[in-house]
N, C-alpha and C positions, 0 to 999 in steps of 0.2 A: 568621821569626816576624812575624805581622801582629797588631798590638795585643797581646792576651794569648794568641792562638791560634797554634799551629804549623801551617804550611801545607806539605803534602807534595806533591811532584810525582813522577809515575811516571818511572822511569829509561828505560823503553821504552814504546812505544805499545801500546795495548790490542790492536790487530790483530796486531802483531808477537808479543806474548806469547801470544795465542790460537793463532797459526800454529805457534809453537814447541811449545806444549803439545800441540796436535793431532798434530804430526809425531812427538813422543815417544810419545804414546798409540798411534798407528798402528804405530810400530816395536815397542813393548813388547808389545802384545796381538795384533798381526796380522803380526808379522815384516816390517813395511814394506809389506804388501800393501794397496793402497788400496781395491780393489773389495769385499773382504769387510767392511772397516771401514765403507764407505759403505752397504753393504747392511744391516749391523747397525744403523746410525744411522737408516736409514729404517724399519726394523722392520716391513716389510710394509705400511706405510701407503700408501693411495691418494694419488697426487700429482695436483695440479691440472695441467691442460694447460700453463699458463704456466710452472709449475715444471719440467716435463719439457722444454719448449722451451729454457728458460734453462740447464738442465743439459746439454742437447745442444750448445748454443752454447759452453758452457764447455769441454766435452770437445773439441770441434773446435778451439777456440783453443789448448788445452794440448797437443794431440796433436803429436808431432814430424812435421816434413815428411817425405814419402817420400824415402828415401835418406839421411836424416839419422840418425846413430847416436843411440840412446836413452841418456840419462845417468841412471843409478840412484843419484844422490847419496845 
């Protein structure tokens, strides 16, 4: 308590909470399939070239190396 006000702090970081919530949503509505979930989120919107390039870089970074078994946690 600070003065007469209660001060609350989050138990987990916003990013961690968002990641957990998104993971649960993808599992619940899409059976864990990421591509249909991302496709629905984009909703047919035209993406800026910078967004497409950033998404491409993200996919490349997240893709398993060749010969590495894929883990479906």
